[in-house]
TIVO-503592 format. One record per residue: residue number from 1; residue in one letter; x, y, z of N, C-alpha, C in turn. Coordinates in steps of 0.05 Angstrom, whole numbers, plus 32768, in hexadecimal, padded with zeros to 4 digits. Layout:
{num:NUM, residu:a, n_x:X, n_y:Y, n_z:Z, ca_x:X, ca_y:Y, ca_z:Z, c_x:X, c_y:Y, c_z:Z} $
...
// end
This chain:
{num:1, residu:x, n_x:7B6A, n_y:7C5A, n_z:8381, ca_x:7B85, ca_y:7C60, ca_z:838A, c_x:7B92, c_y:7C5E, c_z:8369} $
{num:2, residu:x, n_x:7BA3, n_y:7C70, n_z:8365, ca_x:7BB3, ca_y:7C6F, ca_z:834D, c_x:7BC5, c_y:7C5A, c_z:834D} $
{num:3, residu:x, n_x:7BCC, n_y:7C4D, n_z:8337, ca_x:7BDD, ca_y:7C3A, ca_z:8331, c_x:7BF6, c_y:7C44, c_z:831E} $
{num:4, residu:x, n_x:7C0E, n_y:7C3D, n_z:8325, ca_x:7C23, ca_y:7C47, ca_z:8316, c_x:7C34, c_y:7C31, c_z:830D} $
{num:5, residu:x, n_x:7C43, n_y:7C36, n_z:82F6, ca_x:7C51, ca_y:7C21, ca_z:82EA, c_x:7C6F, c_y:7C28, c_z:82F1} $
{num:6, residu:x, n_x:7C7F, n_y:7C13, n_z:82F6, ca_x:7C9D, ca_y:7C18, ca_z:82F8, c_x:7CAA, c_y:7C1A, c_z:82DF} $
{num:7, residu:x, n_x:7CB5, n_y:7C34, n_z:82DB, ca_x:7CC4, ca_y:7C3E, ca_z:82C6, c_x:7CDC, c_y:7C4A, c_z:82CA} $
{num:8, residu:x, n_x:7CEE, n_y:7C4F, n_z:82B8, ca_x:7D0B, ca_y:7C5F, ca_z:82C0, c_x:7D02, c_y:7C7A, c_z:82BA} $
{num:9, residu:x, n_x:7D10, n_y:7C8C, n_z:82CF, ca_x:7D0C, ca_y:7CA8, ca_z:82C9, c_x:7CEE, c_y:7CB0, c_z:82CC} $
{num:10, residu:x, n_x:7CE5, n_y:7CA7, n_z:82DE, ca_x:7CC7, ca_y:7CAA, ca_z:82E9, c_x:7CC8, c_y:7CC8, c_z:82F9} $
{num:11, residu:x, n_x:7CB4, n_y:7CD6, n_z:82F7, ca_x:7CB0, ca_y:7CEB, ca_z:8305, c_x:7C96, c_y:7CF5, c_z:8319} $
{num:12, residu:x, n_x:7C95, n_y:7CF4, n_z:832E, ca_x:7C7A, ca_y:7CF4, ca_z:8338, c_x:7C73, c_y:7D11, c_z:833C} $
{num:13, residu:x, n_x:7C5B, n_y:7D1A, n_z:833A, ca_x:7C56, ca_y:7D36, ca_z:833E, c_x:7C38, c_y:7D35, c_z:834C} $
{num:14, residu:x, n_x:7C37, n_y:7D4C, n_z:8360, ca_x:7C1C, ca_y:7D4D, ca_z:8371, c_x:7C13, c_y:7D66, c_z:836A} $
{num:15, residu:x, n_x:7BF8, n_y:7D65, n_z:8369, ca_x:7BEC, ca_y:7D7F, ca_z:835F, c_x:7BE8, c_y:7D96, c_z:8379} $
{num:16, residu:x, n_x:7BF4, n_y:7D91, n_z:838F, ca_x:7BFB, ca_y:7DA4, ca_z:83A4, c_x:7BE4, c_y:7DA3, c_z:83BB} $
{num:17, residu:x, n_x:7BCF, n_y:7D98, n_z:83B6, ca_x:7BB6, ca_y:7D96, ca_z:83C7, c_x:7BB1, c_y:7D78, c_z:83D4} $
{num:18, residu:x, n_x:7BC6, n_y:7D64, n_z:83CF, ca_x:7BC4, ca_y:7D4E, ca_z:83DB, c_x:7BB2, c_y:7D3A, c_z:83CC} $
{num:19, residu:x, n_x:7BA7, n_y:7D46, n_z:83B2, ca_x:7B96, ca_y:7D35, ca_z:83A2, c_x:7BA6, c_y:7D1F, c_z:8392} $
{num:20, residu:x, n_x:7BA2, n_y:7D26, n_z:8374, ca_x:7BAA, ca_y:7D10, ca_z:8362, c_x:7BC3, c_y:7D15, c_z:8364} $
{num:21, residu:x, n_x:7BD4, n_y:7CFA, n_z:8358, ca_x:7BF1, ca_y:7CF8, ca_z:8355, c_x:7BF3, c_y:7CED, c_z:8339} $
{num:22, residu:x, n_x:7C07, n_y:7CFF, n_z:832A, ca_x:7C0B, ca_y:7CF7, ca_z:830F, c_x:7C29, c_y:7CEF, c_z:830A} $
{num:23, residu:x, n_x:7C2A, n_y:7CD5, n_z:82F9, ca_x:7C43, ca_y:7CCA, ca_z:82FA, c_x:7C4C, c_y:7CD1, c_z:82D7} $
{num:24, residu:x, n_x:7C62, n_y:7CE0, n_z:82D9, ca_x:7C6D, ca_y:7CE8, ca_z:82B9, c_x:7C85, c_y:7CD5, c_z:82B7} $
{num:25, residu:x, n_x:7C85, n_y:7CCA, n_z:82A1, ca_x:7C99, ca_y:7CB8, ca_z:8299, c_x:7CA6, c_y:7CC2, c_z:827D} $
{num:26, residu:x, n_x:7CC0, n_y:7CBE, n_z:827F, ca_x:7CCE, ca_y:7CC2, ca_z:8264, c_x:7CD4, c_y:7CAA, c_z:8256} $
{num:27, residu:x, n_x:7CCC, n_y:7C94, n_z:825C, ca_x:7CCE, ca_y:7C7C, ca_z:824D, c_x:7CB7, c_y:7C78, c_z:8239} $
{num:28, residu:x, n_x:7CC8, n_y:7C73, n_z:821E, ca_x:7CB6, ca_y:7C71, ca_z:820C, c_x:7CA3, c_y:7C5F, c_z:820A} $
{num:29, residu:x, n_x:7CA5, n_y:7C45, n_z:8216, ca_x:7C8E, ca_y:7C34, ca_z:8216, c_x:7C79, c_y:7C3C, c_z:8226} $
{num:30, residu:x, n_x:7C7A, n_y:7C4F, n_z:8234, ca_x:7C64, ca_y:7C57, ca_z:8240, c_x:7C49, c_y:7C63, c_z:822E} $
{num:31, residu:x, n_x:7C54, n_y:7C71, n_z:8218, ca_x:7C42, ca_y:7C7C, ca_z:8204, c_x:7C36, c_y:7C65, c_z:81F3} $
{num:32, residu:x, n_x:7C3D, n_y:7C53, n_z:81F1, ca_x:7C2B, ca_y:7C3F, ca_z:81E2, c_x:7C17, c_y:7C30, c_z:81F3} $
{num:33, residu:x, n_x:7C0B, n_y:7C1C, n_z:81E3, ca_x:7BFA, ca_y:7C0B, ca_z:81EF, c_x:7C03, c_y:7BFB, c_z:81FC} $
{num:34, residu:x, n_x:7BFA, n_y:7BF4, n_z:8218, ca_x:7C05, ca_y:7BE7, ca_z:8229, c_x:7C02, c_y:7BC8, c_z:8223} $
{num:35, residu:x, n_x:7C15, n_y:7BB8, n_z:8221, ca_x:7C0F, ca_y:7B9B, ca_z:821F, c_x:7C12, c_y:7B93, c_z:8203} $
{num:36, residu:x, n_x:7C13, n_y:7BAB, n_z:81EF, ca_x:7C16, ca_y:7BA6, ca_z:81D2, c_x:7C31, c_y:7B96, c_z:81CE} $
{num:37, residu:x, n_x:7C2B, n_y:7B81, n_z:81B9, ca_x:7C45, ca_y:7B6C, ca_z:81B5, c_x:7C56, c_y:7B7F, c_z:819F} $
{num:38, residu:x, n_x:7C6E, n_y:7B77, n_z:819F, ca_x:7C81, ca_y:7B82, ca_z:818B, c_x:7C80, c_y:7B6E, c_z:8174} $
{num:39, residu:x, n_x:7C79, n_y:7B7F, n_z:815B, ca_x:7C79, ca_y:7B6D, ca_z:8141, c_x:7C96, c_y:7B6A, c_z:8137} $
{num:40, residu:x, n_x:7C9B, n_y:7B55, n_z:812E, ca_x:7CB7, ca_y:7B50, ca_z:8122, c_x:7CBB, c_y:7B5C, c_z:810A} $
{num:41, residu:x, n_x:7CCC, n_y:7B64, n_z:8101, ca_x:7CD4, ca_y:7B76, ca_z:80E7, c_x:7CCE, c_y:7B5E, c_z:80D1} $
{num:42, residu:x, n_x:7CD8, n_y:7B4B, n_z:80D2, ca_x:7CD1, ca_y:7B36, ca_z:80BE, c_x:7CB2, c_y:7B34, c_z:80B6} $
{num:43, residu:x, n_x:7CA5, n_y:7B33, n_z:80CA, ca_x:7C86, ca_y:7B2E, ca_z:80C6, c_x:7C7B, c_y:7B4B, c_z:80BB} $
{num:44, residu:x, n_x:7C82, n_y:7B5F, n_z:80BF, ca_x:7C7D, ca_y:7B79, ca_z:80B2, c_x:7C87, c_y:7B7A, c_z:8099} $
{num:45, residu:x, n_x:7C9C, n_y:7B71, n_z:8091, ca_x:7CA4, ca_y:7B71, ca_z:8076, c_x:7C92, c_y:7B5B, c_z:8066} $
{num:46, residu:x, n_x:7C8F, n_y:7B43, n_z:806F, ca_x:7C7B, ca_y:7B34, ca_z:8062, c_x:7C61, c_y:7B40, c_z:8060} $
{num:47, residu:x, n_x:7C57, n_y:7B4D, n_z:8073, ca_x:7C3B, ca_y:7B58, ca_z:806D, c_x:7C38, c_y:7B6D, c_z:8057} $
{num:48, residu:x, n_x:7C51, n_y:7B7E, n_z:8057, ca_x:7C50, ca_y:7B93, ca_z:803D, c_x:7C52, c_y:7B86, c_z:8028} $
{num:49, residu:x, n_x:7C64, n_y:7B6F, n_z:8027, ca_x:7C68, ca_y:7B60, ca_z:800B, c_x:7C4F, c_y:7B52, c_z:7FFE} $
{num:50, residu:x, n_x:7C3D, n_y:7B46, n_z:8013, ca_x:7C21, ca_y:7B38, ca_z:8010, c_x:7C10, c_y:7B4D, c_z:8006} $
{num:51, residu:x, n_x:7C13, n_y:7B67, n_z:8010, ca_x:7BFD, ca_y:7B7C, ca_z:800C, c_x:7C02, c_y:7B86, c_z:7FEC} $
{num:52, residu:x, n_x:7C1D, n_y:7B87, n_z:7FEC, ca_x:7C28, ca_y:7B92, ca_z:7FD0, c_x:7C20, c_y:7B7B, c_z:7FBE} $
{num:53, residu:x, n_x:7C25, n_y:7B64, n_z:7FBF, ca_x:7C1D, ca_y:7B4E, ca_z:7FAC, c_x:7C01, c_y:7B4E, c_z:7FA7} $
{num:54, residu:x, n_x:7BEF, n_y:7B52, n_z:7FB8, ca_x:7BD2, ca_y:7B53, ca_z:7FB6, c_x:7BCA, c_y:7B69, c_z:7FA4} $
{num:55, residu:x, n_x:7BD3, n_y:7B7F, n_z:7FAB, ca_x:7BCD, ca_y:7B98, ca_z:7F98, c_x:7BDB, c_y:7B96, c_z:7F80} $
{num:56, residu:x, n_x:7BF2, n_y:7B8B, n_z:7F79, ca_x:7BFC, ca_y:7B84, ca_z:7F60, c_x:7BEA, c_y:7B72, c_z:7F50} $
{num:57, residu:x, n_x:7BDF, n_y:7B5B, n_z:7F5B, ca_x:7BD1, ca_y:7B46, ca_z:7F4F, c_x:7BB3, c_y:7B55, c_z:7F4B} $
{num:58, residu:x, n_x:7BAA, n_y:7B62, n_z:7F5D, ca_x:7B8F, ca_y:7B6C, ca_z:7F4E, c_x:7B92, c_y:7B81, c_z:7F3A} $
{num:59, residu:x, n_x:7BAA, n_y:7B91, n_z:7F3C, ca_x:7BAF, ca_y:7BA4, ca_z:7F25, c_x:7BB1, c_y:7B92, c_z:7F09} $
{num:60, residu:x, n_x:7BC1, n_y:7B7D, n_z:7F0C, ca_x:7BCB, ca_y:7B6B, ca_z:7EF4, c_x:7BB2, c_y:7B5E, c_z:7EE7} $
{num:61, residu:x, n_x:7BA5, n_y:7B53, n_z:7F00, ca_x:7B8B, ca_y:7B45, ca_z:7EF2, c_x:7B72, c_y:7B54, c_z:7EE4} $
{num:62, residu:x, n_x:7B73, n_y:7B6F, n_z:7EEF, ca_x:7B5B, ca_y:7B82, ca_z:7EDE, c_x:7B6A, c_y:7B87, c_z:7EC6} $
{num:63, residu:x, n_x:7B83, n_y:7B8D, n_z:7EC2, ca_x:7B8F, ca_y:7B92, ca_z:7EA9, c_x:7B88, c_y:7B7A, c_z:7E95} $
{num:64, residu:x, n_x:7B91, n_y:7B63, n_z:7E9E, ca_x:7B8D, ca_y:7B4B, ca_z:7E8C, c_x:7B6A, c_y:7B44, c_z:7E88} $
{num:65, residu:x, n_x:7B5B, n_y:7B4C, n_z:7E99, ca_x:7B3C, ca_y:7B48, ca_z:7E91, c_x:7B34, c_y:7B62, c_z:7E80} $
{num:66, residu:x, n_x:7B41, n_y:7B78, n_z:7E80, ca_x:7B3C, ca_y:7B8B, ca_z:7E6A, c_x:7B45, c_y:7B83, c_z:7E50} $
{num:67, residu:x, n_x:7B5D, n_y:7B76, n_z:7E4F, ca_x:7B65, ca_y:7B6F, ca_z:7E37, c_x:7B58, c_y:7B57, c_z:7E29} $
{num:68, residu:x, n_x:7B4E, n_y:7B47, n_z:7E38, ca_x:7B3D, ca_y:7B30, ca_z:7E2E, c_x:7B22, c_y:7B3B, c_z:7E27} $
{num:69, residu:x, n_x:7B17, n_y:7B4C, n_z:7E32, ca_x:7AFD, ca_y:7B57, ca_z:7E27, c_x:7AFF, c_y:7B65, c_z:7E0D} $
{num:70, residu:x, n_x:7B19, n_y:7B77, n_z:7E10, ca_x:7B16, ca_y:7B86, ca_z:7DEE, c_x:7B20, c_y:7B6D, c_z:7DE2} $
{num:71, residu:x, n_x:7B2E, n_y:7B5A, n_z:7DE3, ca_x:7B32, ca_y:7B46, ca_z:7DCC, c_x:7B19, c_y:7B37, c_z:7DC8} $
{num:72, residu:x, n_x:7B07, n_y:7B31, n_z:7DDC, ca_x:7AEC, ca_y:7B27, ca_z:7DD2, c_x:7AD7, c_y:7B36, c_z:7DC7} $
{num:73, residu:x, n_x:7ADF, n_y:7B4F, n_z:7DC8, ca_x:7AC9, ca_y:7B63, ca_z:7DBB, c_x:7AD3, c_y:7B63, c_z:7D9D} $
{num:74, residu:x, n_x:7AED, n_y:7B63, n_z:7D99, ca_x:7AF6, ca_y:7B66, ca_z:7D7A, c_x:7AF0, c_y:7B51, c_z:7D69} $
{num:75, residu:x, n_x:7AF2, n_y:7B3C, n_z:7D76, ca_x:7AEA, ca_y:7B20, ca_z:7D66, c_x:7AC8, c_y:7B1E, c_z:7D5E} $
{num:76, residu:x, n_x:7AC5, n_y:7B1E, n_z:7D43, ca_x:7AA6, ca_y:7B1E, ca_z:7D39, c_x:7A96, c_y:7B09, c_z:7D42} $
// end
């Protein structure tokens, strides 16, 4: 037995032979994963900043390590 969700502007279509019933919805929520939580904008911004800081730190530390290696090689 098919189950349908209640949405606004639903349109029920039949295949003409009394078989399957398809529910077509114009609701944007029906295209996403059901039960997915809304992620707050503040959390998204914090995640982007954290990933950017980690990337910058990795690049910076490799530059510092390279500079220290070249300094140590120059010393007799």
